[in-house]
The first five atom37 places (N, CA, C, CB, O) and aatype in JSON, in Angstrom:
{
  "aatype": [12, 3, 14, 11, 0, 0, 15, 16, 14, 2, 5, 6, 13, 3, 16, 6, 6, 10, 0, 1, 13, 9, 0, 6, 10, 16, 17, 3, 10, 11, 7, 10, 2, 16, 19, 19, 19, 3, 10, 1, 7, 1, 19, 15, 18, 16, 3, 13, 19, 9, 19, 16, 16, 0, 15, 15, 3, 1, 5, 12, 15, 0, 10, 0, 1, 8, 9, 6, 7, 11, 10, 11, 6, 6, 16, 7, 19, 19, 14, 18, 7, 1, 6, 7, 19, 3, 15, 7, 11, 17, 0, 10, 9, 3, 13, 7, 3, 0, 9, 10, 8, 9, 13, 2, 7, 14, 16, 1, 6, 3, 18, 3, 10, 6, 1, 12, 17, 19, 3, 0, 14, 1, 10, 3, 10, 6, 3, 11, 14, 6, 0, 10, 18, 7, 1, 13, 3, 10, 3, 6, 13, 6, 2],
  "atom_mask": [
    [1, 1, 1, 1, 1],
    [1, 1, 1, 1, 1],
    [1, 1, 1, 1, 1],
    [1, 1, 1, 1, 1],
    [1, 1, 1, 1, 1],
    [1, 1, 1, 1, 1],
    [1, 1, 1, 1, 1],
    [1, 1, 1, 1, 1],
    [1, 1, 1, 1, 1],
    [1, 1, 1, 1, 1],
    [1, 1, 1, 1, 1],
    [1, 1, 1, 1, 1],
    [1, 1, 1, 1, 1],
    [1, 1, 1, 1, 1],
    [1, 1, 1, 1, 1],
    [1, 1, 1, 1, 1],
    [1, 1, 1, 1, 1],
    [1, 1, 1, 1, 1],
    [1, 1, 1, 1, 1],
    [1, 1, 1, 1, 1],
    [1, 1, 1, 1, 1],
    [1, 1, 1, 1, 1],
    [1, 1, 1, 1, 1],
    [1, 1, 1, 1, 1],
    [1, 1, 1, 1, 1],
    [1, 1, 1, 1, 1],
    [1, 1, 1, 1, 1],
    [1, 1, 1, 1, 1],
    [1, 1, 1, 1, 1],
    [1, 1, 1, 1, 1],
    [1, 1, 1, 0, 1],
    [1, 1, 1, 1, 1],
    [1, 1, 1, 1, 1],
    [1, 1, 1, 1, 1],
    [1, 1, 1, 1, 1],
    [1, 1, 1, 1, 1],
    [1, 1, 1, 1, 1],
    [1, 1, 1, 1, 1],
    [1, 1, 1, 1, 1],
    [1, 1, 1, 1, 1],
    [1, 1, 1, 0, 1],
    [1, 1, 1, 1, 1],
    [1, 1, 1, 1, 1],
    [1, 1, 1, 1, 1],
    [1, 1, 1, 1, 1],
    [1, 1, 1, 1, 1],
    [1, 1, 1, 1, 1],
    [1, 1, 1, 1, 1],
    [1, 1, 1, 1, 1],
    [1, 1, 1, 1, 1],
    [1, 1, 1, 1, 1],
    [1, 1, 1, 1, 1],
    [1, 1, 1, 1, 1],
    [1, 1, 1, 1, 1],
    [1, 1, 1, 1, 1],
    [1, 1, 1, 1, 1],
    [1, 1, 1, 1, 1],
    [1, 1, 1, 1, 1],
    [1, 1, 1, 1, 1],
    [1, 1, 1, 1, 1],
    [1, 1, 1, 1, 1],
    [1, 1, 1, 1, 1],
    [1, 1, 1, 1, 1],
    [1, 1, 1, 1, 1],
    [1, 1, 1, 1, 1],
    [1, 1, 1, 1, 1],
    [1, 1, 1, 1, 1],
    [1, 1, 1, 1, 1],
    [1, 1, 1, 0, 1],
    [1, 1, 1, 1, 1],
    [1, 1, 1, 1, 1],
    [1, 1, 1, 1, 1],
    [1, 1, 1, 1, 1],
    [1, 1, 1, 1, 1],
    [1, 1, 1, 1, 1],
    [1, 1, 1, 0, 1],
    [1, 1, 1, 1, 1],
    [1, 1, 1, 1, 1],
    [1, 1, 1, 1, 1],
    [1, 1, 1, 1, 1],
    [1, 1, 1, 0, 1],
    [1, 1, 1, 1, 1],
    [1, 1, 1, 1, 1],
    [1, 1, 1, 0, 1],
    [1, 1, 1, 1, 1],
    [1, 1, 1, 1, 1],
    [1, 1, 1, 1, 1],
    [1, 1, 1, 0, 1],
    [1, 1, 1, 1, 1],
    [1, 1, 1, 1, 1],
    [1, 1, 1, 1, 1],
    [1, 1, 1, 1, 1],
    [1, 1, 1, 1, 1],
    [1, 1, 1, 1, 1],
    [1, 1, 1, 1, 1],
    [1, 1, 1, 0, 1],
    [1, 1, 1, 1, 1],
    [1, 1, 1, 1, 1],
    [1, 1, 1, 1, 1],
    [1, 1, 1, 1, 1],
    [1, 1, 1, 1, 1],
    [1, 1, 1, 1, 1],
    [1, 1, 1, 1, 1],
    [1, 1, 1, 1, 1],
    [1, 1, 1, 0, 1],
    [1, 1, 1, 1, 1],
    [1, 1, 1, 1, 1],
    [1, 1, 1, 1, 1],
    [1, 1, 1, 1, 1],
    [1, 1, 1, 1, 1],
    [1, 1, 1, 1, 1],
    [1, 1, 1, 1, 1],
    [1, 1, 1, 1, 1],
    [1, 1, 1, 1, 1],
    [1, 1, 1, 1, 1],
    [1, 1, 1, 1, 1],
    [1, 1, 1, 1, 1],
    [1, 1, 1, 1, 1],
    [1, 1, 1, 1, 1],
    [1, 1, 1, 1, 1],
    [1, 1, 1, 1, 1],
    [1, 1, 1, 1, 1],
    [1, 1, 1, 1, 1],
    [1, 1, 1, 1, 1],
    [1, 1, 1, 1, 1],
    [1, 1, 1, 1, 1],
    [1, 1, 1, 1, 1],
    [1, 1, 1, 1, 1],
    [1, 1, 1, 1, 1],
    [1, 1, 1, 1, 1],
    [1, 1, 1, 1, 1],
    [1, 1, 1, 1, 1],
    [1, 1, 1, 1, 1],
    [1, 1, 1, 0, 1],
    [1, 1, 1, 1, 1],
    [1, 1, 1, 1, 1],
    [1, 1, 1, 1, 1],
    [1, 1, 1, 1, 1],
    [1, 1, 1, 1, 1],
    [1, 1, 1, 1, 1],
    [1, 1, 1, 1, 1],
    [1, 1, 1, 1, 1],
    [1, 1, 1, 1, 1]
  ],
  "atom_positions": [
    [[-8.96, -2.87, -2.43], [-10.06, -3.15, -3.33], [-11.31, -3.35, -2.51], [-9.77, -4.38, -4.22], [-11.27, -3.98, -1.45]],
    [[-12.41, -2.82, -2.97], [-13.69, -3.01, -2.33], [-14.11, -4.46, -2.51], [-14.75, -2.03, -2.9], [-14.35, -4.88, -3.64]],
    [[-14.22, -5.25, -1.42], [-14.58, -6.65, -1.55], [-15.91, -6.85, -2.25], [-14.62, -7.28, -0.21], [-16.16, -7.93, -2.79]],
    [[-16.77, -5.85, -2.25], [-18.07, -5.99, -2.9], [-17.95, -5.8, -4.42], [-19.06, -4.99, -2.33], [-18.91, -6.03, -5.15]],
    [[-16.78, -5.39, -4.88], [-16.6, -5.13, -6.3], [-16.76, -6.39, -7.14], [-15.24, -4.52, -6.56], [-17.17, -6.32, -8.29]],
    [[-16.44, -7.54, -6.57], [-16.62, -8.8, -7.3], [-16.83, -9.91, -6.3], [-15.39, -9.1, -8.21], [-15.96, -10.18, -5.47]],
    [[-17.97, -10.56, -6.36], [-18.2, -11.67, -5.45], [-18.01, -13.01, -6.16], [-19.59, -11.59, -4.84], [-17.8, -14.03, -5.51]],
    [[-18.09, -13.0, -7.46], [-17.79, -14.19, -8.25], [-17.05, -13.74, -9.49], [-19.08, -14.99, -8.61], [-17.13, -12.57, -9.87]],
    [[-16.33, -14.65, -10.13], [-15.6, -14.23, -11.32], [-16.51, -13.85, -12.47], [-14.68, -15.33, -11.76], [-16.03, -13.27, -13.45]],
    [[-17.79, -14.14, -12.39], [-18.7, -13.84, -13.49], [-19.41, -12.51, -13.34], [-19.72, -14.93, -13.61], [-20.06, -12.05, -14.28]],
    [[-19.3, -11.87, -12.18], [-19.97, -10.59, -11.98], [-19.09, -9.45, -12.46], [-20.33, -10.4, -10.5], [-17.87, -9.57, -12.57]],
    [[-19.76, -8.34, -12.76], [-19.02, -7.15, -13.19], [-18.17, -6.62, -12.03], [-20.0, -6.05, -13.69], [-18.62, -6.6, -10.89]],
    [[-16.97, -6.21, -12.33], [-16.11, -5.58, -11.35], [-15.15, -4.67, -12.08], [-15.35, -6.63, -10.49], [-14.96, -4.79, -13.29]],
    [[-14.57, -3.78, -11.36], [-13.62, -2.83, -11.93], [-12.29, -3.54, -12.12], [-13.47, -1.57, -11.02], [-11.61, -3.88, -11.15]],
    [[-11.91, -3.77, -13.37], [-10.69, -4.53, -13.62], [-9.43, -3.78, -13.2], [-10.6, -4.88, -15.1], [-8.43, -4.4, -12.81]],
    [[-9.46, -2.46, -13.27], [-8.3, -1.7, -12.8], [-8.12, -1.88, -11.3], [-8.45, -0.2, -13.14], [-7.01, -2.01, -10.8]],
    [[-9.23, -1.88, -10.59], [-9.17, -2.09, -9.14], [-8.64, -3.49, -8.83], [-10.57, -1.89, -8.51], [-7.86, -3.66, -7.89]],
    [[-9.06, -4.48, -9.61], [-8.56, -5.84, -9.43], [-7.05, -5.89, -9.66], [-9.28, -6.81, -10.39], [-6.32, -6.49, -8.87]],
    [[-6.58, -5.26, -10.73], [-5.14, -5.26, -11.03], [-4.35, -4.58, -9.91], [-4.88, -4.54, -12.37], [-3.28, -5.07, -9.53]],
    [[-4.86, -3.48, -9.4], [-4.18, -2.79, -8.29], [-4.13, -3.68, -7.05], [-4.9, -1.46, -7.97], [-3.12, -3.73, -6.35]],
    [[-5.23, -4.37, -6.78], [-5.3, -5.24, -5.61], [-4.28, -6.37, -5.73], [-6.73, -5.82, -5.44], [-3.59, -6.7, -4.77]],
    [[-4.17, -6.96, -6.91], [-3.18, -8.02, -7.13], [-1.78, -7.47, -6.88], [-3.3, -8.6, -8.57], [-0.97, -8.12, -6.22]],
    [[-1.49, -6.29, -7.4], [-0.17, -5.67, -7.17], [0.09, -5.48, -5.68], [-0.07, -4.31, -7.9], [1.18, -5.79, -5.2]],
    [[-0.9, -4.98, -4.96], [-0.74, -4.78, -3.52], [-0.49, -6.1, -2.8], [-1.98, -4.1, -2.93], [0.29, -6.16, -1.85]],
    [[-1.15, -7.17, -3.26], [-0.95, -8.48, -2.64], [0.47, -9.0, -2.86], [-1.96, -9.47, -3.19], [0.98, -9.74, -2.02]],
    [[1.11, -8.62, -3.97], [2.5, -9.06, -4.18], [3.41, -8.47, -3.11], [3.0, -8.65, -5.58], [4.4, -9.09, -2.72]],
    [[3.08, -7.27, -2.64], [3.92, -6.62, -1.63], [3.84, -7.33, -0.29], [3.5, -5.17, -1.47], [4.8, -7.29, 0.49]],
    [[2.72, -7.98, -0.01], [2.57, -8.68, 1.28], [3.7, -9.67, 1.51], [1.22, -9.41, 1.33], [4.18, -9.83, 2.63]],
    [[4.13, -10.34, 0.43], [5.19, -11.34, 0.54], [6.46, -10.9, -0.2], [4.71, -12.68, 0.0], [7.24, -11.73, -0.68]],
    [[6.65, -9.6, -0.28], [7.88, -8.99, -0.8], [8.18, -9.31, -2.26], [9.03, -9.42, 0.03], [9.33, -9.55, -2.63]],
    [[7.13, -9.31, -3.1], [7.36, -9.37, -4.54], [8.11, -8.11, -4.96], [0.0, 0.0, 0.0], [7.79, -7.02, -4.5]],
    [[9.11, -8.27, -5.8], [10.0, -7.16, -6.16], [9.61, -6.51, -7.48], [11.44, -7.65, -6.24], [9.2, -7.19, -8.43]],
    [[9.74, -5.19, -7.53], [9.55, -4.42, -8.77], [8.24, -4.75, -9.48], [10.71, -4.66, -9.72], [8.22, -4.96, -10.69]],
    [[7.17, -4.78, -8.73], [5.85, -5.07, -9.3], [5.41, -3.94, -10.22], [4.81, -5.29, -8.18], [5.47, -2.76, -9.85]],
    [[4.97, -4.32, -11.41], [4.53, -3.38, -12.43], [3.16, -3.83, -12.92], [5.56, -3.28, -13.61], [2.92, -5.03, -13.09]],
    [[2.26, -2.87, -13.16], [0.97, -3.18, -13.77], [0.91, -2.46, -15.11], [-0.23, -2.74, -12.84], [0.95, -1.23, -15.18]],
    [[0.81, -3.24, -16.18], [0.76, -2.71, -17.54], [-0.7, -2.67, -17.98], [1.62, -3.57, -18.52], [-1.4, -3.68, -17.92]],
    [[-1.15, -1.51, -18.42], [-2.53, -1.3, -18.87], [-2.62, -1.64, -20.36], [-3.0, 0.17, -18.59], [-2.12, -0.89, -21.2]],
    [[-3.26, -2.75, -20.66], [-3.38, -3.2, -22.05], [-4.78, -3.03, -22.61], [-2.97, -4.66, -22.16], [-5.1, -3.57, -23.67]],
    [[-5.62, -2.27, -21.9], [-6.99, -2.06, -22.4], [-6.93, -1.46, -23.8], [-7.8, -1.15, -21.44], [-6.26, -0.45, -24.03]],
    [[-7.66, -2.08, -24.72], [-7.71, -1.6, -26.09], [-6.5, -1.98, -26.94], [0.0, 0.0, 0.0], [-6.46, -1.65, -28.12]],
    [[-5.52, -2.65, -26.36], [-4.31, -3.03, -27.09], [-4.28, -4.51, -27.45], [-3.08, -2.68, -26.28], [-3.76, -4.88, -28.5]],
    [[-4.84, -5.35, -26.58], [-4.91, -6.79, -26.84], [-6.31, -7.26, -26.5], [-3.84, -7.57, -26.01], [-7.04, -6.6, -25.77]],
    [[-6.69, -8.41, -27.04], [-8.05, -8.9, -26.82], [-8.16, -9.87, -25.65], [-8.55, -9.57, -28.06], [-9.27, -10.14, -25.19]],
    [[-7.06, -10.39, -25.16], [-7.12, -11.46, -24.17], [-7.1, -11.01, -22.72], [-5.99, -12.38, -24.39], [-7.39, -11.81, -21.84]],
    [[-6.76, -9.75, -22.44], [-6.75, -9.27, -21.07], [-6.73, -7.75, -21.07], [-5.53, -9.83, -20.3], [-6.48, -7.12, -22.1]],
    [[-6.99, -7.16, -19.91], [-6.9, -5.7, -19.76], [-5.61, -5.27, -19.08], [-8.1, -5.19, -18.97], [-5.06, -4.21, -19.39]],
    [[-5.13, -6.1, -18.15], [-3.94, -5.74, -17.38], [-3.01, -6.93, -17.24], [-4.34, -5.22, -16.0], [-3.45, -8.08, -17.12]],
    [[-1.72, -6.65, -17.26], [-0.7, -7.63, -16.95], [0.07, -7.1, -15.75], [0.26, -7.91, -18.18], [0.56, -5.97, -15.75]],
    [[0.18, -7.94, -14.73], [0.94, -7.61, -13.53], [2.19, -8.46, -13.56], [0.1, -7.85, -12.21], [2.11, -9.68, -13.74]],
    [[3.35, -7.84, -13.38], [4.63, -8.55, -13.4], [5.34, -8.27, -12.08], [5.51, -8.12, -14.62], [5.43, -7.12, -11.65]],
    [[5.84, -9.34, -11.45], [6.6, -9.19, -10.21], [7.72, -10.22, -10.2], [5.69, -9.34, -8.96], [7.72, -11.16, -10.99]],
    [[8.67, -10.03, -9.29], [9.8, -10.94, -9.18], [9.81, -11.58, -7.8], [11.13, -10.2, -9.44], [9.64, -10.91, -6.78]],
    [[10.02, -12.9, -7.79], [10.2, -13.66, -6.55], [11.69, -13.97, -6.41], [9.34, -14.98, -6.55], [12.38, -14.2, -7.41]],
    [[12.18, -13.97, -5.19], [13.61, -14.19, -4.97], [13.97, -15.65, -4.78], [14.06, -13.4, -3.77], [15.15, -15.98, -4.66]],
    [[12.97, -16.55, -4.75], [13.25, -17.98, -4.61], [12.06, -18.8, -5.11], [13.57, -18.34, -3.13], [10.97, -18.26, -5.31]],
    [[12.29, -20.1, -5.3], [11.2, -21.0, -5.7], [10.08, -20.97, -4.66], [11.73, -22.45, -5.87], [8.9, -20.9, -5.0]],
    [[10.48, -21.02, -3.41], [9.51, -21.05, -2.32], [8.68, -19.77, -2.29], [10.23, -21.24, -0.97], [7.46, -19.82, -2.08]],
    [[9.33, -18.64, -2.51], [8.59, -17.38, -2.51], [7.62, -17.33, -3.68], [9.56, -16.19, -2.57], [6.51, -16.81, -3.54]],
    [[8.01, -17.87, -4.83], [7.12, -17.88, -5.99], [5.85, -18.66, -5.68], [7.84, -18.49, -7.21], [4.74, -18.18, -5.95]],
    [[6.0, -19.85, -5.11], [4.83, -20.65, -4.74], [3.99, -19.95, -3.69], [5.26, -22.03, -4.23], [2.76, -19.95, -3.76]],
    [[4.66, -19.35, -2.7], [3.94, -18.66, -1.63], [3.17, -17.46, -2.16], [4.91, -18.21, -0.54], [2.02, -17.23, -1.77]],
    [[3.78, -16.69, -3.06], [3.08, -15.55, -3.67], [1.84, -16.01, -4.41], [4.02, -14.8, -4.63], [0.77, -15.42, -4.26]],
    [[1.97, -17.06, -5.2], [0.83, -17.57, -5.97], [-0.3, -18.0, -5.04], [1.26, -18.75, -6.86], [-1.45, -17.64, -5.25]],
    [[0.03, -18.78, -4.01], [-1.0, -19.25, -3.07], [-1.66, -18.08, -2.34], [-0.4, -20.23, -2.05], [-2.88, -18.04, -2.19]],
    [[-0.83, -17.14, -1.88], [-1.34, -15.99, -1.14], [-2.3, -15.17, -1.98], [-0.17, -15.11, -0.66], [-3.39, -14.81, -1.53]],
    [[-1.91, -14.86, -3.2], [-2.73, -14.02, -4.07], [-4.02, -14.74, -4.44], [-1.96, -13.63, -5.34], [-5.1, -14.14, -4.39]],
    [[-3.93, -16.01, -4.82], [-5.14, -16.76, -5.15], [-6.08, -16.84, -3.95], [-4.78, -18.17, -5.62], [-7.29, -16.65, -4.09]],
    [[-5.53, -17.11, -2.77], [-6.35, -17.23, -1.56], [-7.03, -15.93, -1.18], [0.0, 0.0, 0.0], [-8.22, -15.92, -0.88]],
    [[-6.28, -14.84, -1.19], [-6.85, -13.53, -0.82], [-7.9, -13.07, -1.82], [-5.75, -12.48, -0.71], [-8.94, -12.53, -1.43]],
    [[-7.65, -13.28, -3.11], [-8.65, -12.88, -4.11], [-9.94, -13.66, -3.94], [-8.1, -13.09, -5.53], [-11.03, -13.09, -4.0]],
    [[-9.82, -14.97, -3.72], [-11.02, -15.78, -3.52], [-11.75, -15.35, -2.26], [-10.66, -17.28, -3.45], [-12.98, -15.19, -2.26]],
    [[-11.0, -15.17, -1.18], [-11.59, -14.8, 0.12], [-12.26, -13.43, 0.09], [-10.51, -14.82, 1.19], [-13.36, -13.27, 0.61]],
    [[-11.6, -12.44, -0.5], [-12.09, -11.07, -0.43], [-12.96, -10.63, -1.59], [-10.95, -10.15, -0.31], [-13.72, -9.67, -1.47]],
    [[-12.85, -11.32, -2.73], [-13.62, -10.9, -3.9], [-14.4, -12.02, -4.56], [-12.71, -10.28, -4.91], [-15.3, -11.76, -5.36]],
    [[-14.08, -13.27, -4.25], [-14.7, -14.4, -4.92], [-14.07, -14.72, -6.26], [0.0, 0.0, 0.0], [-14.49, -15.67, -6.93]],
    [[-13.07, -13.96, -6.67], [-12.4, -14.19, -7.95], [-11.44, -15.37, -7.83], [-11.65, -12.9, -8.42], [-10.62, -15.42, -6.91]],
    [[-11.57, -16.3, -8.76], [-10.67, -17.45, -8.82], [-10.0, -17.47, -10.19], [-11.43, -18.79, -8.54], [-10.57, -16.96, -11.16]],
    [[-8.81, -18.05, -10.29], [-8.13, -18.04, -11.59], [-8.8, -18.96, -12.6], [-6.68, -18.44, -11.42], [-9.37, -20.0, -12.26]],
    [[-8.71, -18.55, -13.86], [-9.17, -19.4, -14.96], [-8.13, -20.47, -15.24], [-9.45, -18.57, -16.23], [-8.46, -21.55, -15.72]],
    [[-6.87, -20.16, -14.94], [-5.79, -21.11, -15.16], [-4.53, -20.65, -14.49], [0.0, 0.0, 0.0], [-4.38, -19.48, -14.14]],
    [[-3.62, -21.59, -14.32], [-2.32, -21.29, -13.71], [-1.29, -22.24, -14.29], [-2.37, -21.41, -12.15], [-1.57, -23.41, -14.53]],
    [[-0.11, -21.72, -14.51], [0.99, -22.51, -15.08], [2.28, -22.19, -14.35], [1.14, -22.23, -16.6], [2.51, -21.04, -13.96]],
    [[3.13, -23.19, -14.17], [4.49, -22.98, -13.71], [4.68, -22.56, -12.28], [0.0, 0.0, 0.0], [5.77, -22.14, -11.9]],
    [[3.65, -22.66, -11.46], [3.75, -22.16, -10.08], [4.86, -22.88, -9.31], [2.41, -22.34, -9.35], [5.5, -22.27, -8.45]],
    [[5.08, -24.14, -9.59], [6.12, -24.89, -8.89], [7.44, -24.97, -9.66], [5.63, -26.28, -8.59], [8.35, -25.68, -9.25]],
    [[7.53, -24.25, -10.78], [8.74, -24.33, -11.61], [9.91, -23.54, -11.03], [8.43, -23.81, -13.0], [11.07, -23.88, -11.27]],
    [[9.6, -22.49, -10.28], [10.65, -21.65, -9.73], [11.22, -20.64, -10.72], [0.0, 0.0, 0.0], [12.09, -19.85, -10.36]],
    [[10.72, -20.66, -11.95], [11.24, -19.73, -12.96], [10.2, -18.71, -13.39], [11.72, -20.49, -14.17], [10.48, -17.51, -13.43]],
    [[8.99, -19.17, -13.71], [7.96, -18.28, -14.23], [6.61, -18.9, -13.93], [8.14, -18.04, -15.76], [6.3, -20.0, -14.39]],
    [[5.82, -18.2, -13.17], [4.45, -18.62, -12.89], [3.5, -17.64, -13.56], [4.18, -18.71, -11.36], [3.72, -16.43, -13.53]],
    [[2.45, -18.16, -14.15], [1.42, -17.35, -14.78], [0.09, -17.73, -14.15], [1.4, -17.53, -16.33], [-0.26, -18.91, -14.11]],
    [[-0.64, -16.74, -13.67], [-1.97, -16.97, -13.11], [-2.93, -16.07, -13.86], [-2.01, -16.69, -11.55], [-2.81, -14.84, -13.84]],
    [[-3.89, -16.69, -14.53], [-4.83, -15.98, -15.41], [-6.13, -15.73, -14.67], [-5.08, -16.79, -16.71], [-6.9, -16.66, -14.4]],
    [[-6.38, -14.47, -14.36], [-7.63, -14.07, -13.73], [-8.58, -13.44, -14.75], [-7.37, -13.09, -12.58], [-9.5, -12.71, -14.38]],
    [[-8.36, -13.72, -16.02], [-9.21, -13.18, -17.08], [-8.76, -11.79, -17.49], [0.0, 0.0, 0.0], [-7.87, -11.65, -18.32]],
    [[-9.37, -10.78, -16.91], [-9.03, -9.4, -17.26], [-7.73, -8.91, -16.63], [-10.15, -8.49, -16.85], [-7.29, -7.79, -16.9]],
    [[-7.13, -9.74, -15.81], [-5.82, -9.44, -15.21], [-5.01, -10.73, -15.19], [-5.97, -8.83, -13.76], [-5.47, -11.76, -14.69]],
    [[-3.8, -10.67, -15.73], [-2.92, -11.83, -15.75], [-1.67, -11.49, -14.95], [-2.55, -12.24, -17.22], [-1.03, -10.47, -15.18]],
    [[-1.35, -12.36, -14.0], [-0.19, -12.17, -13.13], [0.96, -13.05, -13.61], [-0.54, -12.48, -11.66], [0.8, -14.25, -13.82]],
    [[2.13, -12.44, -13.77], [3.37, -13.16, -14.07], [4.29, -12.99, -12.88], [4.04, -12.64, -15.41], [4.59, -11.87, -12.47]],
    [[4.74, -14.11, -12.31], [5.73, -14.08, -11.23], [6.99, -14.74, -11.78], [5.19, -14.82, -9.91], [6.98, -15.92, -12.13]],
    [[8.06, -13.98, -11.85], [9.32, -14.48, -12.4], [10.38, -14.59, -11.31], [9.82, -13.57, -13.53], [10.29, -13.91, -10.29]],
    [[11.39, -15.45, -11.54], [12.62, -15.27, -10.78], [13.41, -14.19, -11.52], [13.44, -16.64, -10.64], [13.06, -13.84, -12.64]],
    [[14.46, -13.67, -10.91], [15.18, -12.54, -11.49], [15.72, -12.77, -12.89], [0.0, 0.0, 0.0], [15.43, -11.98, -13.79]],
    [[16.51, -13.84, -13.11], [17.07, -14.06, -14.45], [16.01, -14.28, -15.52], [18.01, -15.24, -14.42], [16.17, -13.82, -16.65]],
    [[14.94, -14.98, -15.19], [13.91, -15.25, -16.19], [13.17, -13.97, -16.54], [12.92, -16.3, -15.67], [12.83, -13.75, -17.71]],
    [[12.91, -13.12, -15.56], [12.25, -11.84, -15.86], [13.13, -11.01, -16.79], [11.95, -11.06, -14.56], [12.64, -10.39, -17.73]],
    [[14.42, -11.0, -16.51], [15.34, -10.24, -17.35], [15.39, -10.83, -18.77], [16.75, -10.22, -16.73], [15.43, -10.08, -19.75]],
    [[15.41, -12.16, -18.89], [15.47, -12.81, -20.21], [14.24, -12.5, -21.06], [15.61, -14.32, -20.04], [14.36, -12.16, -22.23]],
    [[13.05, -12.63, -20.46], [11.82, -12.45, -21.23], [11.43, -10.98, -21.39], [10.68, -13.2, -20.58], [10.85, -10.59, -22.4]],
    [[11.74, -10.17, -20.4], [11.53, -8.72, -20.45], [10.15, -8.36, -21.02], [12.61, -8.07, -21.3], [10.04, -7.61, -21.99]],
    [[9.11, -8.91, -20.39], [7.73, -8.67, -20.86], [7.38, -7.19, -20.91], [6.75, -9.39, -19.96], [6.63, -6.76, -21.79]],
    [[7.91, -6.42, -19.97], [7.59, -4.99, -19.97], [8.01, -4.32, -21.27], [8.27, -4.31, -18.78], [7.34, -3.4, -21.74]],
    [[9.11, -4.78, -21.86], [9.57, -4.18, -23.12], [8.59, -4.49, -24.26], [10.97, -4.7, -23.47], [8.45, -3.69, -25.19]],
    [[7.93, -5.64, -24.19], [6.96, -6.01, -25.22], [5.87, -4.94, -25.34], [6.34, -7.38, -24.92], [5.35, -4.67, -26.42]],
    [[5.53, -4.34, -24.2], [4.49, -3.32, -24.16], [5.07, -1.98, -23.71], [3.33, -3.75, -23.23], [4.48, -1.3, -22.87]],
    [[6.21, -1.61, -24.26], [6.9, -0.4, -23.83], [6.04, 0.85, -24.0], [8.2, -0.25, -24.59], [6.18, 1.8, -23.23]],
    [[5.16, 0.87, -25.0], [4.32, 2.04, -25.24], [3.02, 2.03, -24.44], [3.99, 2.13, -26.71], [2.29, 3.01, -24.45]],
    [[2.73, 0.92, -23.76], [1.5, 0.83, -22.97], [1.7, 1.55, -21.64], [1.09, -0.66, -22.74], [2.78, 1.49, -21.05]],
    [[0.66, 2.23, -21.16], [0.8, 2.92, -19.87], [0.93, 1.94, -18.7], [-0.4, 3.83, -19.64], [0.46, 0.81, -18.76]],
    [[1.58, 2.41, -17.67], [1.7, 1.67, -16.4], [0.79, 2.34, -15.4], [3.19, 1.62, -15.88], [0.65, 3.56, -15.39]],
    [[0.17, 1.54, -14.55], [-0.63, 2.13, -13.48], [0.31, 2.71, -12.43], [-1.59, 1.08, -12.84], [1.33, 2.11, -12.09]],
    [[-0.03, 3.88, -11.94], [0.7, 4.49, -10.85], [0.24, 3.8, -9.57], [0.48, 6.05, -10.79], [-0.92, 3.94, -9.17]],
    [[1.13, 3.07, -8.94], [0.77, 2.33, -7.74], [1.06, 3.19, -6.52], [1.55, 0.98, -7.66], [2.21, 3.44, -6.17]],
    [[-0.01, 3.63, -5.89], [0.12, 4.48, -4.71], [0.6, 3.65, -3.53], [-1.22, 5.17, -4.38], [0.31, 2.46, -3.43]],
    [[1.31, 4.28, -2.65], [1.77, 3.66, -1.41], [2.65, 2.44, -1.65], [0.6, 3.27, -0.57], [2.71, 1.55, -0.79]],
    [[3.33, 2.37, -2.8], [4.19, 1.22, -3.04], [5.38, 1.28, -2.09], [4.66, 1.17, -4.52], [5.94, 2.35, -1.86]],
    [[5.76, 0.14, -1.55], [6.9, 0.12, -0.63], [8.21, 0.27, -1.4], [6.91, -1.19, 0.19], [8.62, -0.64, -2.12]],
    [[8.86, 1.4, -1.25], [10.06, 1.71, -2.03], [11.17, 0.68, -1.85], [10.59, 3.08, -1.64], [11.98, 0.48, -2.76]],
    [[11.22, 0.01, -0.7], [12.26, -1.0, -0.46], [12.13, -2.19, -1.41], [12.19, -1.48, 0.98], [13.09, -2.95, -1.58]],
    [[10.96, -2.35, -2.04], [10.75, -3.47, -2.95], [10.93, -3.07, -4.41], [9.35, -4.05, -2.75], [10.59, -3.83, -5.32]],
    [[11.46, -1.88, -4.64], [11.67, -1.38, -6.0], [13.12, -0.94, -6.15], [10.71, -0.2, -6.32], [13.71, -0.38, -5.23]],
    [[13.69, -1.21, -7.3], [15.06, -0.8, -7.57], [15.83, -1.88, -8.29], [0.0, 0.0, 0.0], [15.25, -2.84, -8.79]],
    [[17.11, -1.72, -8.33], [17.99, -2.68, -9.0], [18.51, -3.65, -7.96], [19.18, -1.96, -9.74], [19.1, -3.24, -6.96]],
    [[18.29, -4.93, -8.19], [18.74, -5.95, -7.25], [19.79, -6.81, -7.93], [17.55, -6.82, -6.76], [19.73, -7.05, -9.13]],
    [[20.76, -7.27, -7.17], [21.8, -8.14, -7.68], [21.17, -9.46, -8.09], [22.93, -8.36, -6.63], [20.63, -10.18, -7.24]],
    [[21.22, -9.8, -9.37], [20.57, -11.01, -9.85], [21.19, -12.28, -9.28], [20.62, -11.06, -11.36], [20.55, -13.33, -9.31]],
    [[22.41, -12.21, -8.76], [23.01, -13.39, -8.14], [22.2, -13.86, -6.94], [24.43, -13.1, -7.71], [22.21, -15.04, -6.61]],
    [[21.5, -12.95, -6.3], [20.69, -13.35, -5.15], [19.48, -14.17, -5.56], [20.24, -12.12, -4.38], [18.81, -14.74, -4.7]],
    [[19.19, -14.25, -6.86], [18.06, -15.03, -7.33], [18.46, -16.42, -7.8], [17.36, -14.29, -8.45], [17.61, -17.2, -8.21]],
    [[19.73, -16.73, -7.75], [20.19, -18.05, -8.17], [19.68, -19.09, -7.18], [21.75, -18.1, -8.27], [19.7, -18.87, -5.97]],
    [[19.23, -20.22, -7.7], [18.75, -21.32, -6.84], [19.66, -22.51, -6.96], [17.3, -21.73, -7.21], [19.43, -23.54, -6.32]]
  ]
}
């Protein structure tokens, strides 16, 4: 993402670029099966939903801190709100036009947010690390 695209959360920026940047940041700490759902024109509360899986409570907290820190440092964007970051099950970080959901494996499977928007397009994430995509044994997500 071009760091000049947003220097504060109130300035205009390309929301698709922001969503892609958040997805890329999940890969830094091995977020699994990251998906970006394009909800522009479908809902009023956001343009993009990013969903990823953390393999442990610690990884969930680390992903949240890493993404919040990098966004603030490189774009000036800070979250409007955050929930569940220390729960180990489901963290939600609201960046306004992009909302990040970090799940543990069983919780992601239970809620299946992607199915809620099955007809919505997904962003094609270029250069995604294939090792972080696929079917993973959910037993490895037990805490």
